[in-house]
N, C-alpha and C positions, 0 to 999 in steps of 0.2 A: 586480503578479501574481507570484506562486511559481513556480518550476520544479519539474519532476517531483521532482528530487530534495531542493530544500528542502520541498515539499510534503509527501512522503515522512517528512522528518526532523520536522516541524512535527507531523504524527499518533503519530510516534514519542512525541515529550515528552509530549505530548497523554494518550497510553494511559498512558505513565509516569508521571504525574502522576496521575489517577486510580487508579493501581494503590496509589500510595503513600498517595495520601485515602482508600483504602480499608482500609491498613493500620490508618491512624489512627481507625478508625469509631469512635464514642463507645461505652465500654463503662463503666466506673465514673467515668473521670476527669472533671473539672470539665468544663463547656459551654465556660467562656470557654479554656481550653488548646486544646481541640478546634478554636474557632473560630480561635485563632491560628494554628494549622498551616494550617487550610483559608485566610488570607489568605497565609500563607507561599508556598504552593503553588501559590496561581492567580498570586501575583505573577513565578512562572516565564513564565507564558504572555501577562500581559498588565500595563498599568501599574497596581496598586492600593495606591497611597501612601495613599490616604484610604479606609478599609475599615472600616464599621459592621455591627453585627447587631442589630436588635432583635428582643425576644421578644413576641409577642402573649399576655396571658392574657384569654382569652375570658369565663372565669367572672366575674372581676374588670373586665374590657373596659379593661383597661390596658397598655400600651405600657413596655418596661424594656429600655434599651439596656446589655446585658451586657457588648458589646465595642465598641469605638470606639480604631482606631490610624491615627494621620496619619502615620506613615513607617514602613517598613520595621526591626525590630530595638526600635523605642521601646515603651516601659510603655504602659498605656494613660493617657489623658488625665484628669489629674486635674479637670477641670472638668466630665466626664461620672461621674456616683455611677452605679454598675452596681447599687447596693442600691435605687434610687427608681424610682418607677414612678409614669407619667404616665397619667393617664385619659384615654381617648378619650372626646370627646365629638360630633366629627363629622367627615366626610371632609374639611372646609374647615380642621381644626383645622393641620394641616401636610402636607407632601409625604408623611411616613411614614405617619400616620395614613389617609391617600386611598388610600395603596399596599395597606394593610392591609383596610381595609374593602371596598374595591372588588376586590380581588383579583385585580389587574393590573398589571402594569410600569409604571412612569411615569420619564420622561426631561424633564428641563429644562435647558436652554441658557441662559447669561447673553444673549448676543447676539440670542438669538429670543424672541418676545412669545408669551406663554402665554395660553390662554383659562382658565387656572387660577388664581385668586388663595387663598392662603391665609393666615391670621393672623397665623401664627409667623414670626420674623423672617425678613427676606430674605434668600436665599442668597448666599453670597461666593462660592462656588465657580463657574468657569465652564461647567461640565458636571455635574449631577448624576442619577445613575441607580438607581432602587429596584426591587426582584425581589420579590415575596411568595413566601414560602416556603408551598408548599400541601402537606397532608396527604393522604393515600391516602384519607382521607374527604372531602375537599374543605374542609376547616378550613386558614383561613391562622394558622398558628403565629408568623408573624413577617415580618420583612423584610429582606433583604441590602441595602447601601447602599454605592455605592463614587461617589468623587467626584474630580473634578480641578481644579486652582487654574491650570493651565496655560493660556494664552490662546489662543483657537482650537481648543483641543483636544477631539475628541471621539471617544467610544467605539464604533469602527466596528460592523458588524452582525456580523461573525465574533465580537469581543470580546461585544457583546452575546448571542450563542448560547452564547459560551464560559462566562459567569456564570450564565445560565437553564440549564445543564447543573449545573453545580457547585450552581446553588439547588436542583435536584431532588434531588442527592444529600445535601447538607446537611438539606434540610428532612425526606427520610427518614431520615436518622441523627438529627437532632432529635427526630422523630416517637418513634422507637426508645428514645431518652433518656428520654423524657418517661415512656413507658410503663413501663421499668426503672426510672425514679425512685419511679413512682407504686407501683409493684408490689415495689420494696425498701422503699418506706415502710411499706407493708401488712406484707412481711417483719420489718421493723424493729420496727414497733409490735407485731405479734404475738410477735418474737422477747421482747421487753421483758417484755410481758403472762406471755407463758410461762415466762420466767425467773423472773419473781417467784414464780410459781406453785409452781414447781419447786423453790425454795433451800429449802422446807420440807421436802422429801422425800430434798435430797440428789440430784437428780437432773440438776441445773442443770451441775455438772461433767463428769458422763457425756455430757451432749447437747454441751456443747462441745466436748470431746476425741472424740467422735465426728463433729463436724465438721471440725476438723481431721485425723482421721484420712480422712474422705470425699475432702477438699480434696485431700489428698497423694495419694490414688490417682491423680486427672487427671494427675501429673507422672509417675507410674512408668510404667517402659515394660512395660506389662502388655497383655494382650489383654483385651479386651470381656469375654468370659466370665468370666474371674478379677477383673477389677472387681467383676461382679457376687455373685460368690461372696462375697468381701471386703466387700460393703455387708451382705449376708446376716448377716455376722458383727458386723459394725459394729450393725446394728439389734437384733441379739437380746441387746446389752448394755442397751438400754433397754426394750424391752418383750418381751412372749412371742411369740418369730418362730420355733417349730418349723414352722408350715405358710407357707411364705413365696415370693413369686413375683415375678418382675420382666417386665413385657407391655410391647413397644415398639411402637408406633403408627405406620404408615406413612399418612400424608395422602392419598398421590397415589392408593394402591391402596384406601385406605379397609379395610386390614387390621392387625390386632392379631397379632402373635406372641408366644409365650412363649419369651424367651430364656434366662429362667433359671426353673425350679419344682422345689420341693425340698416335699413334701405327707406326713403320716404316714401319710395310708390308701394314698394314689396311687404314692407316691415320686416317680420323675422321668420319669412316663410323659407329660407333657403337653410337655417339654421339646422346642422346636424346630418344636412344630405351630403352624400359624397358621389362623384363620377371620376371617370378615368382621364388621364392626361389625353389630352386632344389638340384640337385648334384655335381654339378661343384664347381670349387676352391672358387670363389665368395661366394657361399652361404654355404660351411663348413666355412669359415674365420668368417662369420657372425652369423652360430649357434654354433658354439664354442667361438667367443667373444676373441680370441685368436690371435696374431699374427702368421702368416706361411709362413716357406720358403719351397719351392718346386722345388725338383730338380727331374730330369728324375727318378731315383731311388725310391726318395719319392714319385711321382708320381704313380708310379707301384704299389708301397705297398699299397698305400689308396685305388687303383682300385681294388686290388686284395680282399682286405677288403670288398668291396663292398660300402666303405664309398664315393667313388667320383666314378661318373659314365663317366666322360668326357675324354676318352681315348686318344682323338687328341691332348689334351692340353700337354702330355707328352712329343709329337714327335714336337710339334710346337716349343716350345721357350726351351734355355739351363738352364735358371732359372727364377722362379717367386716370388715375395712378396707380400704379401697382408696385411696389418694391420687395424684393426678397429678403427675408429672415435667415442670415447668414451667420453661423456661429462655429468657430473650430474647424472652417471649411466645410460644415455640413449644412445643409440646404434645409431648414425647418418649416418652411412655406413661403407666405406672401402677406403682406399688410397691403390692402387695397382702398384707397377713397375716389368718390365720383359725384362730380355734379350734373343736377338735371336742370340748373339753372346759367343762362348764357351770361348773367352779370357775376357770377363765380367761376372765373376760367384760371386753371394751375398753370402755375409757370414753371420753368426751369430749377429755381430757386426752392419750390415747393417739392419739387421732387428729391432735391438733396435733402433738404430737410426729411421728407418720409424717409428717404432710403438711410438716414444717419438712424434715424428714430430706431428704422425696422431691424437693423444690425444689432443695438442693443436690448430692442423684443427680444431678439433671438436669442441673446444671451443669457436675460431673465429667463426665458422658457427652457432653456437648456439647464440651465442651475434648477431650477422647479423641476423640471422631469427628472435628473439625477439624482435631488434628493428623495423624490418620490420612490425611484429605482431603489436606493438605498435603503430607505424606509423599510419598503417591499422586503428587499433582501433581508434586512434585519430581522423581520417577524419570520419570515421562512428560515432561517437560521438558527432563531429561538426555538421554534417549532419542531425541528428536525432535531433539534439538541435534545430537548425534552422526550419526543419519541424513542431515538436512541438510548437516551437513559433508561426508559421503561425497558425497552428490548434488552439493553444490556442486564436489567435487575432479572429480568426474564429469565435471560441465558442463565445467569448465576445461580438463581435457585434451581434451576433444572440440572444443571452441573453437580450440583451437591445432591441432589439427588440421586443424579447418575451414578455420581461416584459411591453413594449411599448403598445403593442396591448393589452396585458390582460390588463391594467390600462385602455385602450380605452371600452374594452369589460364589466367591471364594471361598469364603469361610462355610459355608455349605457345602461348597466341594471337597474342601479338606475332610468335612466331620464324615461326607460320604465315602471318602475314600478310607477314612478312618473305620467306618460301620463296615465296609467290603472286606478289612483287614480282619477285624474281628471276628465277623463270620465265616471267612476263608480260615484262622486258624481255630475256630470252633471244629468245623469240620475235618479240620488234619488232626486235631488233639483227639478225637473222636474215637480213631482206627486203633493207636495205641492203646488209649485206655479199657476201649471194648476190649481185646485182646486180653489185656491185665483179666478185667473183670471174669471173661472164658477160664484163662488159665487157672484164677485163684477158684471159682467154682469148680473146676474139675479136680484141682487139688484137694478139695474139702470133700468131694464125692469119696476119692480114692481113698482120704484118709479113714472115712468111714465104715469101707469096705476092708480096710488095714484093721482097723480097731475088733470088728466083728469077727475075723479071722485069729486075732491074738487071744479074745476071749472065748471061742470055741476052741480053742487048743488045736485048729487045724491049718497054721501057718506054714508052708513048705519053705524052703530056703528059694524056691526059684520065684515065688509071688514075694520075698523080701525085698530080692535083689531088683524085681520089677518095679515093686514100689518107691523103691530108692532111684531108680533111673527114670520115675514118672516125676519123683521129686525133683531132679537135677534137671531134668528139660524144661519143667514148669517155670524152676527157677530163675533159669537161662531167659526163656521168654518173658516173664516178667521186669528181671533187670532190663532188658533191651528197649522194651516197650515204656517200661518207666523212664528211663533215661532219654527216649525219643521225646516224651510227653513234657518232661521237664525242660528239655531245649527250647522246643517251641516254646513255652509257655515264657521261657527269659528272653527269647528274641521278641516275641511277642508284647512282652512288659515293656522291653527297654525303648522299642520303636514306638509303643502306644506312647509311652511318656514323652517320650521326644517330641515326637508330634503335636501333642497336646500342649506342651511346655514352652516349647521353643527356648530350650534353655541351653548357655553357651557351654561347652564341657570338653574334655580331653579324650580322644578316643583314636582306637587303630581303624587305620582306614578300610583295610581288605577284610578284617574281622567283622566290622560294622556292615558294609555292602553284600557280604555274604550270608549275615543274619536278614538283611533287606530281602534278598534274593529269596532266603529261607522261606521268610513271611509271604512272599508271592506264589509259593509251591501249589497251593490249591488251584490257583488259575493256571498254572505252566502244567500241571500234571496232564490237564485235557489237553495239550499240545506236545508235539515235537520239537519244540521252538531251545535253542541251546544257547546259554548265558555265560559268557567265559569275563573273569574279572583278573586283571593283569595289573599289580602293583605289588612294590614292595612289601614284605610280610611286615616291616618295621615302621613303616611309615606311619605316624600319628599326627594328627590336628587338634587345634583347640578351637571349635567353633559349633556354630548353632547344628548340633546334630539333627535334630528335627526337620529342619528343613532340608538338608542331604538326604534323609528317608525322604520326605514327601517329593523331592526333585526325581531320585531315583526311580522310587514307584511310578510316579506319571509316567518318566519316559519309559519305563517297560510297559506299564498297560497303553501306552499312545502306540508303541511298535506292535503290541500284539492287537489292537483294535483297528488301528490306522493301515499301518505299515505293511503287516504282512496279509492280511484280508484271507484269501483263500489259499495262502501258503502253506503248505503242510510243514514244513521244519524252516523256521529263518534263524539267522543268527544274529546276536547281538554280542558288541566285544565293547567293553568298558576297559579304557586304561587310566592309569591317575601317576603322576610324576611332579617331582616337586624341584623350581629352578629360583632358586635366588628367594626362599621363601613365600615364595608363589604356587598355590595347589594349580596343576593344569588336568583339568577332568574331561576326558575323552570320550564320548558316547555317539557308539553309530550301528546303525544296524543295517538289513541289504533287502531293504524290504522295496515297495514300488516307488517310492520316492515323490519329490515334488515340483511343480512344475515354478514357472519364475514369479509367476503373478502370485501363487498360493506361498512362496516362500517369504513375499515380501510381507506377507499379513498374517505371518505363523505364529507370532506373538500378539497381536490385537485378540482383544477381548472379543467374545463370542464368533470367533473365526473357527470354523470347524469344516472339514472335508467330508463329513458325516451329516449333514444337517439333514433331522428327520428319522433318522438312525438312532438317536440315544446320544449322539455327541453335543455336549453343551457349549463348547468354543471354548473354555476356561483351561482346562490343563496346562497346554504352554505359556498363557497367560499367568496361569500361578506358578509357574517353573521360574519366568520372567523376574517375577516378583520376589520370588523367595531369592534367586541368585542376586538380584540387585540390594536389596533391603535387608534381607537375614544375613547371606554369606558378605555382604560388601563389595559383589564381585561384577563381572561381566560374561554373558554370554551371545555367541554366534551360531548361526547355523549354516548349513551348506548343505545342497540335495541338487538332484538331478531325475528327471523323469526315470524309472527303471534302475536305479544305482543306488539307491537306500536316502536315508538322510541321516546327519550326522551333527551332534553339538559339541561345540569347545566351550568350556565353563575355566572362567581364571579367578581366584581369590583367595586372598591370603590365609597362610596356614596358620597362623596364631591370632585370631580378632579378639580382643580384649573385653571383660566381662563388663556391663554398664556398671 
């Protein structure tokens, strides 16, 4: 299973490969070169050492293996004749025939029995995968085949899906290539016939020169309006073009716009105008996608049939020529020339010339538009890149500020915790020391009275023994309270030093936990909560004592503040054991617990269930940081509403010093 980074890298590679494949989409290059590129690009995503492409000729009902590569970088195997066509008889002829006839993918694995039996030579590969190439019209153009000879190797579902994606792209390109070849064949045949006809009139040379000029225009850095004007000048060298216009067709809006218009009668009045596709001469050519020669007689016949409604056109000019501009099976618009002079009547040969030129103009327009679109896309890409870079810098700065603020808040939380400890210990020590002061003051007073009795010679035996009893009682009180104060000071001193220094030292776990609980007594004194510690008396660890103190203190304080709430007497149980050098620290309370949503956010910074009631949201986040960074351990939490909260911490028993 890929992690998020690997998955993102995988998607980026797939996108990069698809972009690269789009760059190599079939134009006029041989099909075998294009398939070799497909093979090479697909190999970046999956194992395709054995890769073939079979074309299906539907009219002949035959299969032709135009490409077969058995290893990356090798030429087509000699045993495959790319010029040979194999007649398809039925689906059981071969796995490839089955894929093409059924228009379904087929998987044949050597170690699995199949319900399909083919008459062809048995497969020698371990895993055979065939994918039909389906056109937009639903026809099967052929099949892509990949094979593996590695034992027990199979193509995963992801790889099969990847091949299916590539297959759809390849099918689209092959369909486009087939149409372009057919169109190029027609154009080529018409070019040859036209060239033969024009040889006698010395127009072939002018025509070829015009085509070269049009092709050159597509590579020049000129605006489309200048390109149209140049086309007008080129066409004028071939036929009468005093009245000339170029109309662009928008298939999405079904609109025709006059991008270029020069007319002897109307001047340039139509330039820039747009109208809906209708039943005029221009619309007729676009709908038919065929060149059209209109004479008054032809115009009248079309009007009588109701195919054209523009009767004015038949009377306006003597002859009208319109040729569609088609490139890559896309209709870009039409070129129109017309004559108002009865002495200039166009012929079918003129229509062929205009149609021939129109297709080359369409190619030039397509190149120009594609170049302009790529340039605009590059500008947008560069602009977006700069914007993303700025946003990234801003996010990086913001992240640094957040981390700095978070670090300061955590440090303040630690200091606040230590400050609370100081205040609590000071209050706790005040009681035994106050008793000691009172006892000493009483003892001084009794000693003064005793001295006066001795000096006055009035001391009785009863007064002597009473004085001695007072001394014993006061001494006992002083000893007990000074010991208690010393114990509190010792616990506070050790815990305070640990929390501020972060020193790694060896200590007894149970004794240290009891000292931490003792330091928290000022806060526990006001409650009836019970804390029990279950730990082996001899268990010692070598780790960050301050982190342990901070973790234990925060857990107890969180339980008191958040878990118990209005609970009069809550219970906290701490259990510590050692397993193979790992300390397992279990803490649980019987408080109100957390729901699933709150539990999932428990260790997030600034998350608190006491928002607006003094909760900072840093207590458990600090616990998480101390466990992972200071103790080098892991922490998990479990809870249910009404069933308390439990922490489980695992950390090494012996952490080496830095």
